[in-house]
C-alpha angles and dihedrals in degrees: 000000000000115000118246091248090055090050090050091051091049093048091048092049092051094046093047096041094102086063105038101035098058089043092052091049094048094047095043093242089124086080093067124128097277098180090056090048086063093048098262125137142096121324115245116238114263108274122239090202136036112297125211123194111213115197113205112173103205145341098305094051091044091054091049090053095058099094093035088063090054092048093052092050091050093056118112105258093028120241121219112228123204116192119214121189134181111206128064091238091048091050092050091049092048091052090050093050103035106031106127091013104069141340120279122206136175118256107231137221111283096254118129094242095048093048093048091051092051094049091045090054097045102032095199123192091207138005131220119197109204110227098335131314102152109177122180101225093044094050092044093051092046090052091050088056094044091241110154114230123203133181109231124199084005123200130170112187122214090250094051091044091055091050094050090046090059089064093038103162093041093047093047091051088056097046093046088064090067116103093203141358113206101189137187102239146353094270092058090044091057091049093051091049090050087057091063104269112139114249093241090059095056119081130177107225103158128241121312088209088076088054092056095045113114122208109203142137092227134033117209110247096020095109091047090052092051091050094046093051095040096241111172106233090199094062127069114266126205113198117198110193130199092002129184125230097258092054103064097070090042092053093044090055094043098051110075125227091257090068134057123234128207119186125193109191117216095232132037092229087065095056099091095046089049090053089054090052093050104061114214094004122164110233117216093211094059096048093241112163122206131004127224089206094049091239123133133184120206097203095167135089125247101018102090094099090058090051092050088055090060096049129111089188128018123206116200108227127231091032093108091055137056092261095101102247131277130265114297096189098084098054 
């Protein structure tokens, strides 16, 4: 018999299909790895050491997990990390960072069957949820197997806190399943406690993004990126990272002809619209070199740090929209 939560998920998916299905088709996300979305894939070999499943939703969380993977492997005895990620871009980034270092799997839909299949394949001894991502079926199945689940690098924004507060009893039943919440600051700690986690299970540990920040005069690959895209190193370059759709036209109009502009949209589905808003731009993905308009589009994943290293001025994307702004630590 399907669980009530599975029936609710199915009903919601059917009702909302006129919205999400056309969008997935238009953005190309319909070509995702569907078997993995339902928890299917190869079984990992039986581990000869403790295994920790780290769930990092997308690119930002994957990047923040980089040094954590190293730290786990340096433990005595060593711990085997397995990185799970949700989005296609996050999965591609995880493969680029962790290939040869640890296994990477796809985090599935939160249906009971998909979650069971993933946990059967991975057989983790503990689970770390990077930043948040508390899902009812996943937490319930982990509890049934006596697998401790912790939030790592935890953050609970004001907006998310309000949403969880609207479903107070349900949200608190989810958060109480957590063994530990290691959070970024005192504000987040208070919000986690208000969701029902006992005070002695909430610790302020700071942000892992500071741990992964690199301070250097040069970034490997930056010169190659400039050459490949035809960026003129003798002219000023403005780099706008993790931008939102409304920002590309604004930036194009704001940056004068004497300067070059490189935009790196936050999401792949925004790439084509960004190209239309940056007349004459050279797109990294097509191998175009040089731009008569001085406009460049970094429509790839994992090269933004190189672009920042070339910049005379950096603009933090999503700050001219209501999306809250992107991470300032990297630039």
